[in-house]
N, CA and C atoms as a LAMMPS dump frame, in Angstrom:
ITEM: TIMESTEP
0
ITEM: NUMBER OF ATOMS
348
ITEM: BOX BOUNDS ff ff ff
-5.0000000000000000e+02 5.0000000000000000e+02
-5.0000000000000000e+02 5.0000000000000000e+02
-5.0000000000000000e+02 5.0000000000000000e+02
ITEM: ATOMS id mol type element x y z
1 1 1 N 294.073 -227.986 51.674
2 1 2 C 294.395 -227.69 50.288
3 1 3 C 295.702 -226.903 50.245
4 2 1 N 296.666 -227.418 49.509
5 2 2 C 297.958 -226.754 49.387
6 2 3 C 297.899 -225.731 48.256
7 3 1 N 298.409 -224.563 48.53
8 3 2 C 298.522 -223.524 47.495
9 3 3 C 299.974 -223.117 47.37
10 4 1 N 300.456 -223.069 46.143
11 4 2 C 301.81 -222.611 45.858
12 4 3 C 301.702 -221.274 45.139
13 5 1 N 302.411 -220.288 45.646
14 5 2 C 302.308 -218.936 45.099
15 5 3 C 303.694 -218.468 44.675
16 6 1 N 303.84 -218.204 43.374
17 6 2 C 305.116 -217.744 42.846
18 6 3 C 305.194 -216.227 42.849
19 7 1 N 306.403 -215.74 42.909
20 7 2 C 306.644 -214.304 42.787
21 7 3 C 308.027 -214.094 42.198
22 8 1 N 308.278 -212.885 41.698
23 8 2 C 309.605 -212.531 41.239
24 8 3 C 309.794 -212.474 39.736
25 9 1 N 308.767 -212.806 38.979
26 9 2 C 308.91 -212.72 37.533
27 9 3 C 308.963 -211.281 37.061
28 10 1 N 309.228 -211.106 35.763
29 10 2 C 309.275 -209.763 35.222
30 10 3 C 309.984 -209.709 33.899
31 11 1 N 310.343 -208.497 33.506
32 11 2 C 311.03 -208.244 32.246
33 11 3 C 312.487 -207.91 32.537
34 12 1 N 313.384 -208.554 31.817
35 12 2 C 314.811 -208.33 32.02
36 12 3 C 315.52 -208.406 30.669
37 13 1 N 316.641 -207.726 30.553
38 13 2 C 317.41 -207.774 29.316
39 13 3 C 318.289 -209.023 29.267
40 14 1 N 318.684 -209.387 28.078
41 14 2 C 319.614 -210.508 27.902
42 14 3 C 320.848 -210.313 28.775
43 15 1 N 321.21 -211.381 29.473
44 15 2 C 322.35 -211.325 30.37
45 15 3 C 322.01 -210.932 31.787
46 16 1 N 320.793 -210.529 32.015
47 16 2 C 320.362 -210.111 33.338
48 16 3 C 319.995 -211.271 34.239
49 17 1 N 319.522 -210.933 35.428
50 17 2 C 319.181 -211.937 36.43
51 17 3 C 317.803 -211.667 37.014
52 18 1 N 317.172 -212.749 37.438
53 18 2 C 315.928 -212.684 38.189
54 18 3 C 315.946 -213.774 39.244
55 19 1 N 315.2 -213.538 40.311
56 19 2 C 315.067 -214.552 41.364
57 19 3 C 313.592 -214.813 41.573
58 20 1 N 313.192 -216.054 41.331
59 20 2 C 311.815 -216.469 41.573
60 20 3 C 311.708 -217.102 42.948
61 21 1 N 310.553 -216.903 43.556
62 21 2 C 310.307 -217.507 44.859
63 21 3 C 308.928 -218.151 44.86
64 22 1 N 308.804 -219.241 45.594
65 22 2 C 307.536 -219.96 45.691
66 22 3 C 307.267 -220.248 47.158
67 23 1 N 306.114 -219.813 47.621
68 23 2 C 305.723 -220.044 49.006
69 23 3 C 304.495 -220.936 49.059
70 24 1 N 304.468 -221.809 50.05
71 24 2 C 303.318 -222.691 50.263
72 24 3 C 302.386 -222.063 51.272
73 25 1 N 301.106 -222.095 50.985
74 25 2 C 300.14 -221.536 51.92
75 25 3 C 298.851 -222.334 51.856
76 26 1 N 297.965 -222.08 52.79
77 26 2 C 296.658 -222.71 52.782
78 26 3 C 296.584 -224.011 53.535
79 27 1 N 297.726 -224.554 53.923
80 27 2 C 297.723 -225.808 54.658
81 27 3 C 299.096 -225.975 55.293
82 28 1 N 299.211 -226.947 56.149
83 28 2 C 300.515 -227.235 56.722
84 28 3 C 301.287 -228.053 55.703
85 29 1 N 302.196 -227.433 55.024
86 29 2 C 302.955 -228.069 53.963
87 29 3 C 304.4 -227.656 54.101
88 30 1 N 305.244 -228.639 54.307
89 30 2 C 306.659 -228.358 54.483
90 30 3 C 307.378 -228.541 53.162
91 31 1 N 307.895 -227.448 52.635
92 31 2 C 308.607 -227.532 51.367
93 31 3 C 309.828 -228.426 51.49
94 32 1 N 310.493 -228.399 52.638
95 32 2 C 311.714 -229.19 52.773
96 32 3 C 311.423 -230.684 52.865
97 33 1 N 310.176 -231.059 53.122
98 33 2 C 309.814 -232.47 53.234
99 33 3 C 309.308 -233.05 51.917
100 34 1 N 309.324 -232.253 50.879
101 34 2 C 308.809 -232.69 49.585
102 34 3 C 309.814 -232.393 48.478
103 35 1 N 309.627 -233.067 47.353
104 35 2 C 310.42 -232.731 46.184
105 35 3 C 309.77 -231.539 45.495
106 36 1 N 310.522 -230.483 45.369
107 36 2 C 310.009 -229.254 44.763
108 36 3 C 310.683 -229.023 43.418
109 37 1 N 309.957 -228.372 42.543
110 37 2 C 310.519 -228.128 41.234
111 37 3 C 310.026 -226.836 40.611
112 38 1 N 310.757 -226.42 39.619
113 38 2 C 310.344 -225.313 38.762
114 38 3 C 310.231 -225.851 37.336
115 39 1 N 309.139 -225.501 36.7
116 39 2 C 308.89 -225.859 35.318
117 39 3 C 308.608 -224.571 34.555
118 40 1 N 308.66 -224.652 33.232
119 40 2 C 308.314 -223.47 32.443
120 40 3 C 307.599 -223.878 31.159
121 41 1 N 306.829 -222.945 30.654
122 41 2 C 306.111 -223.19 29.411
123 41 3 C 306.169 -221.938 28.552
124 42 1 N 306.807 -222.08 27.412
125 42 2 C 306.898 -220.989 26.451
126 42 3 C 305.703 -221.064 25.495
127 43 1 N 305.354 -219.965 24.86
128 43 2 C 304.21 -219.96 23.941
129 43 3 C 304.373 -221.01 22.851
130 44 1 N 303.336 -221.818 22.663
131 44 2 C 303.35 -222.841 21.631
132 44 3 C 304.173 -224.064 21.943
133 45 1 N 304.707 -224.139 23.16
134 45 2 C 305.544 -225.285 23.532
135 45 3 C 304.963 -226.004 24.738
136 46 1 N 305.439 -227.228 24.951
137 46 2 C 304.993 -227.99 26.108
138 46 3 C 305.706 -227.516 27.368
139 47 1 N 305.058 -227.737 28.499
140 47 2 C 305.687 -227.424 29.771
141 47 3 C 306.884 -228.346 29.965
142 48 1 N 307.988 -227.779 30.452
143 48 2 C 309.198 -228.559 30.615
144 48 3 C 309.816 -228.324 31.986
145 49 1 N 310.541 -229.344 32.441
146 49 2 C 311.243 -229.254 33.708
147 49 3 C 312.414 -228.296 33.596
148 50 1 N 312.574 -227.451 34.611
149 50 2 C 313.725 -226.557 34.697
150 50 3 C 314.694 -227.064 35.761
151 51 1 N 314.184 -227.299 36.964
152 51 2 C 315.054 -227.725 38.062
153 51 3 C 314.207 -228.353 39.159
154 52 1 N 314.817 -229.289 39.891
155 52 2 C 314.156 -229.887 41.048
156 52 3 C 315.126 -229.956 42.217
157 53 1 N 314.551 -230.038 43.411
158 53 2 C 315.334 -230.259 44.625
159 53 3 C 314.565 -231.251 45.484
160 54 1 N 315.247 -232.305 45.915
161 54 2 C 314.592 -233.364 46.676
162 54 3 C 314.625 -233.07 48.167
163 55 1 N 313.958 -233.947 48.922
164 55 2 C 313.968 -233.812 50.385
165 55 3 C 315.397 -233.811 50.908
166 56 1 N 316.223 -234.631 50.29
167 56 2 C 317.601 -234.738 50.749
168 56 3 C 318.506 -233.615 50.259
169 57 1 N 317.963 -232.758 49.424
170 57 2 C 318.742 -231.624 48.951
171 57 3 C 319.425 -231.844 47.613
172 58 1 N 319.199 -233.002 47.001
173 58 2 C 319.781 -233.237 45.677
174 58 3 C 319.071 -232.382 44.639
175 59 1 N 319.862 -231.852 43.732
176 59 2 C 319.281 -230.979 42.704
177 59 3 C 319.485 -231.567 41.313
178 60 1 N 318.607 -231.178 40.425
179 60 2 C 318.668 -231.631 39.043
180 60 3 C 318.249 -230.473 38.155
181 61 1 N 318.932 -230.317 37.023
182 61 2 C 318.661 -229.198 36.132
183 61 3 C 318.51 -229.656 34.695
184 62 1 N 317.697 -228.941 33.957
185 62 2 C 317.657 -229.141 32.514
186 62 3 C 318.991 -228.708 31.935
187 63 1 N 319.432 -229.388 30.888
188 63 2 C 320.723 -229.063 30.284
189 63 3 C 320.789 -227.598 29.856
190 64 1 N 319.661 -227.074 29.427
191 64 2 C 319.634 -225.709 28.898
192 64 3 C 319.885 -224.632 29.961
193 65 1 N 319.755 -224.993 31.236
194 65 2 C 319.931 -223.983 32.29
195 65 3 C 321.1 -224.299 33.219
196 66 1 N 321.759 -225.435 33.033
197 66 2 C 322.883 -225.805 33.903
198 66 3 C 323.96 -224.73 33.867
199 67 1 N 324.433 -224.392 35.059
200 67 2 C 325.465 -223.372 35.162
201 67 3 C 324.933 -221.952 35.21
202 68 1 N 323.652 -221.775 34.93
203 68 2 C 323.05 -220.435 34.949
204 68 3 C 321.975 -220.292 36.026
205 69 1 N 321.23 -221.377 36.264
206 69 2 C 320.139 -221.341 37.244
207 69 3 C 320.535 -222.145 38.479
208 70 1 N 320.014 -221.716 39.633
209 70 2 C 320.234 -222.434 40.876
210 70 3 C 318.934 -222.515 41.654
211 71 1 N 318.546 -223.736 42.005
212 71 2 C 317.364 -223.945 42.832
213 71 3 C 317.818 -224.118 44.28
214 72 1 N 317.041 -223.546 45.196
215 72 2 C 317.405 -223.64 46.611
216 72 3 C 316.147 -223.552 47.463
217 73 1 N 316.312 -223.931 48.715
218 73 2 C 315.205 -223.825 49.675
219 73 3 C 315.593 -222.876 50.799
220 74 1 N 314.595 -222.195 51.334
221 74 2 C 314.753 -221.44 52.575
222 74 3 C 313.795 -222.083 53.567
223 75 1 N 314.319 -222.968 54.395
224 75 2 C 313.457 -223.741 55.29
225 75 3 C 312.761 -222.853 56.312
226 76 1 N 313.417 -221.821 56.755
227 76 2 C 312.812 -220.921 57.747
228 76 3 C 311.591 -220.208 57.169
229 77 1 N 311.665 -219.868 55.89
230 77 2 C 310.554 -219.155 55.251
231 77 3 C 309.61 -220.095 54.521
232 78 1 N 309.97 -221.389 54.467
233 78 2 C 309.166 -222.391 53.76
234 78 3 C 308.961 -221.993 52.303
235 79 1 N 310.061 -221.628 51.668
236 79 2 C 310.012 -221.239 50.265
237 79 3 C 311.046 -222.028 49.462
238 80 1 N 310.799 -222.116 48.173
239 80 2 C 311.779 -222.652 47.239
240 80 3 C 312.043 -221.566 46.206
241 81 1 N 313.305 -221.388 45.873
242 81 2 C 313.708 -220.272 45.031
243 81 3 C 314.427 -220.75 43.775
244 82 1 N 314.409 -219.899 42.767
245 82 2 C 315.144 -220.173 41.537
246 82 3 C 315.906 -218.91 41.157
247 83 1 N 317.213 -218.961 41.325
248 83 2 C 318.07 -217.855 40.918
249 83 3 C 318.445 -218.072 39.469
250 84 1 N 318.123 -217.098 38.636
251 84 2 C 318.36 -217.217 37.2
252 84 3 C 319.337 -216.133 36.769
253 85 1 N 320.487 -216.548 36.309
254 85 2 C 321.521 -215.631 35.848
255 85 3 C 321.774 -215.828 34.361
256 86 1 N 322.44 -214.86 33.761
257 86 2 C 322.797 -214.924 32.335
258 86 3 C 321.59 -215.307 31.494
259 87 1 N 320.499 -214.627 31.717
260 87 2 C 319.25 -214.97 31.045
261 87 3 C 319.332 -214.709 29.547
262 88 1 N 318.639 -215.564 28.813
263 88 2 C 318.615 -215.508 27.359
264 88 3 C 317.17 -215.336 26.884
265 89 1 N 316.975 -214.829 25.693
266 89 2 C 315.596 -214.701 25.186
267 89 3 C 314.838 -216.029 25.19
268 90 1 N 315.537 -217.128 24.972
269 90 2 C 314.871 -218.431 24.963
270 90 3 C 314.434 -218.885 26.352
271 91 1 N 314.799 -218.153 27.377
272 91 2 C 314.295 -218.442 28.727
273 91 3 C 312.916 -217.818 28.962
274 92 1 N 312.454 -217.034 28.023
275 92 2 C 311.14 -216.406 28.149
276 92 3 C 310.045 -217.467 28.223
277 93 1 N 309.252 -217.405 29.272
278 93 2 C 308.209 -218.415 29.505
279 93 3 C 307.435 -218.046 30.765
280 94 1 N 306.36 -218.779 30.986
281 94 2 C 305.692 -218.746 32.283
282 94 3 C 306.34 -219.832 33.138
283 95 1 N 306.788 -219.44 34.314
284 95 2 C 307.466 -220.36 35.208
285 95 3 C 306.51 -220.795 36.32
286 96 1 N 306.474 -222.107 36.539
287 96 2 C 305.557 -222.686 37.511
288 96 3 C 306.316 -223.39 38.628
289 97 1 N 305.849 -223.177 39.825
290 97 2 C 306.345 -223.915 40.989
291 97 3 C 305.558 -225.213 41.109
292 98 1 N 306.24 -226.276 41.484
293 98 2 C 305.607 -227.593 41.573
294 98 3 C 306.069 -228.335 42.817
295 99 1 N 305.137 -229.102 43.37
296 99 2 C 305.476 -229.999 44.469
297 99 3 C 305.123 -231.416 44.06
298 100 1 N 306.117 -232.301 44.111
299 100 2 C 305.919 -233.73 43.933
300 100 3 C 305.493 -234.153 42.535
301 101 1 N 306.013 -233.503 41.526
302 101 2 C 305.879 -233.993 40.176
303 101 3 C 304.597 -233.625 39.46
304 102 1 N 304.439 -234.217 38.273
305 102 2 C 303.366 -233.829 37.368
306 102 3 C 301.982 -233.987 37.996
307 103 1 N 301.795 -234.954 38.86
308 103 2 C 300.481 -235.156 39.481
309 103 3 C 300.372 -234.478 40.838
310 104 1 N 301.35 -233.659 41.14
311 104 2 C 301.344 -232.982 42.427
312 104 3 C 300.657 -231.631 42.37
313 105 1 N 301.175 -230.705 43.16
314 105 2 C 300.58 -229.378 43.261
315 105 3 C 301.313 -228.383 42.363
316 106 1 N 300.554 -227.437 41.826
317 106 2 C 301.121 -226.432 40.93
318 106 3 C 300.735 -225.032 41.379
319 107 1 N 301.634 -224.102 41.159
320 107 2 C 301.307 -222.708 41.34
321 107 3 C 300.626 -222.156 40.102
322 108 1 N 300.285 -220.877 40.16
323 108 2 C 299.553 -220.27 39.052
324 108 3 C 300.49 -219.771 37.945
325 109 1 N 301.765 -219.716 38.232
326 109 2 C 302.752 -219.304 37.244
327 109 3 C 303.099 -217.833 37.333
328 110 1 N 304.315 -217.537 36.933
329 110 2 C 304.781 -216.152 36.873
330 110 3 C 305.536 -215.953 35.558
331 111 1 N 305.271 -214.837 34.902
332 111 2 C 305.84 -214.588 33.586
333 111 3 C 307.267 -214.066 33.705
334 112 1 N 308.151 -214.667 32.931
335 112 2 C 309.527 -214.177 32.786
336 112 3 C 309.737 -213.844 31.308
337 113 1 N 310.123 -212.618 31.054
338 113 2 C 310.367 -212.176 29.686
339 113 3 C 311.775 -211.618 29.587
340 114 1 N 312.558 -212.175 28.655
341 114 2 C 313.934 -211.739 28.452
342 114 3 C 314.005 -211.079 27.085
343 115 1 N 314.324 -209.806 27.083
344 115 2 C 314.391 -209.064 25.828
345 115 3 C 315.792 -209.134 25.242
346 116 1 N 315.834 -209.139 23.913
347 116 2 C 317.145 -209.231 23.235
348 116 3 C 317.715 -207.85 22.942
């Protein structure tokens, strides 16, 4: 059973930065061998894609975060990270780590709150 555990959420002011991290545990699961992603869900809204990184290292971002967020992997630590800069109040949401798309594995989520 694969478990994805997020960390790094919190409260930050507009314009600030946060770094989220997701670690795989509970089974032999190589983050670098899978497509990993970050999604988010704001109150009253549907869960949406934020960023993905493929096995080959290709990245994809939602238009709303391009130029501000960066997804990356640390293969030695078997983690996938999301560096979030220039945060805005509309980035406030629960952020979820994902492996292999909507039918794949999900973490429990970490709250990110950006105050204005």
